[in-house]
C-alpha positions in Angstrom: -28.5 -0.5 -4.9 -26.9 -3.3 -7.0 -23.4 -3.4 -8.4 -24.9 -2.7 -11.8 -26.6 0.5 -10.7 -23.7 1.7 -8.5 -21.9 4.8 -9.7 -18.7 3.8 -11.3 -17.1 7.2 -11.9 -17.5 9.7 -9.1 -15.2 11.8 -7.0 -15.9 9.6 -3.9 -16.6 6.0 -5.2 -13.8 3.7 -6.2 -13.1 0.0 -6.8 -10.0 -1.9 -5.7 -9.9 -3.9 -8.9 -10.0 -0.9 -11.3 -6.4 -0.2 -12.2 -7.4 3.0 -14.0 -8.3 4.7 -10.7 -6.0 6.4 -8.3 -2.6 8.2 -8.5 -0.1 5.7 -9.9 3.3 5.5 -8.4 6.3 3.1 -8.8 7.8 2.5 -5.3 10.6 0.2 -6.5 11.3 -2.4 -9.1 8.4 -4.9 -8.8 6.4 -2.6 -6.5 3.6 -0.3 -7.7 0.8 1.4 -6.0 -2.4 3.4 -6.7 -3.0 6.2 -4.2 -6.3 7.5 -3.0 -5.7 10.7 -0.8 -8.3 12.2 1.5 -8.0 15.2 3.8 -7.0 13.2 6.9 -6.2 9.7 5.7 -4.7 8.1 2.5 -5.2 4.6 1.0 -2.6 2.9 -1.1 -3.3 -0.3 -3.1 0.1 -1.9 -3.4 1.1 -4.7 -5.9 4.3 -6.5 -5.0 5.6 -8.9 -7.6 6.8 -12.4 -6.6 10.3 -12.6 -5.1 10.6 -8.9 -4.4 11.8 -6.9 -1.4 11.2 -3.3 -0.9 13.7 -0.8 0.5 13.7 -0.5 4.3 12.4 3.0 5.0 10.5 5.1 7.6 8.3 8.1 7.6 6.5 10.2 10.2 3.0 9.1 9.3 1.3 6.2 11.0 0.7 3.3 8.6 -1.6 0.3 8.8 -1.4 -2.5 6.2 -3.9 -5.2 5.2 -2.7 -8.2 3.1 -5.5 -8.5 0.6 -4.0 -11.3 -1.4 -0.9 -13.5 -1.5 1.8 -13.9 1.1 4.6 -11.8 2.4 7.1 -11.3 5.2 6.6 -8.1 7.1 9.9 -6.7 8.3 9.5 -4.0 10.9 11.7 -2.7 13.7 14.1 -5.5 13.2 11.5 -8.3 13.4 10.3 -10.5 10.5 6.8 -12.0 10.6 5.2 -14.2 7.9 1.9 -12.9 6.8 -1.0 -14.5 4.9 -4.2 -13.1 3.3 -6.3 -11.4 5.9 -3.4 -10.5 8.2 -2.9 -6.8 9.0 -0.3 -4.7 10.9 0.3 -1.3 12.4 3.5 0.7 11.9 4.0 3.8 14.1 5.7 6.8 12.5 9.5 6.7 12.5 9.7 2.8 12.6 11.9 1.3 9.8 9.9 -1.3 7.7 9.6 -3.1 4.4 8.0 -6.2 2.9 9.4 -9.3 1.1 7.4 -11.7 -1.1 8.0 -15.2 -2.2 6.5 -17.0 -5.2 2.9 -15.7 -4.6 3.5 -12.0 -4.6 1.1 -9.8 -2.7 -1.6 -7.2 -2.8 -1.6 -4.9 0.2 -3.9 -2.1 1.2 -1.9 0.6 3.1 -3.6 3.2 5.2 -1.7 6.4 6.2 -2.6 9.1 8.7 -2.0 11.9 8.1 -1.7 11.5 4.3 1.8 11.4 2.9 2.3 14.6 1.0 4.8 13.2 -1.5 2.2 10.6 -2.5 -0.3 13.2 -3.6 1.2 13.1 -7.1 2.4 10.3 -9.4 6.1 9.5 -9.4 8.6 7.0 -8.1 10.3 6.0 -4.9 9.1 5.6 -1.3 9.8 9.3 -0.7 11.1 8.6 2.8 14.3 7.9 4.7 
C-alpha cells in the first residue's frame, strides 16, 4: 500500500503532521498538544515554542516521551538533562517533571498508560498537581 492509497480519514489511522487530527489542548503559554486516546494507552503530540518552560507537575500515570524534533532540557525528579532529537525518557507516576526549550523549540510524542482522563476532552492546563 502506498502513501497515496492509504486511508487518510479513519477511526484508527492518523498522521503526526496533520494538525486537524486529535483532541486539541493548550497545556500552557507556548505549549499545545493533540491527544489520541485509546483504551489502555494515550498518545500526545506536543509542540513547545522556543524559549518556553512548562509548569512542573506530576500525575499518577506512567509517561514516556520521545523528542521528535528540536532540542529541550528534561527536568525530572530534581535532575536536568539536555535532550536532542531521537532521545526519549520514562517518567514513573507521581514524579514531578517538566521541559524547557531554547531557540529551537521542540516536538515531543508523549505516551501515557493508563490514559489521562482529563485529556479525553479539549481544554487547557496540565490537569495535574
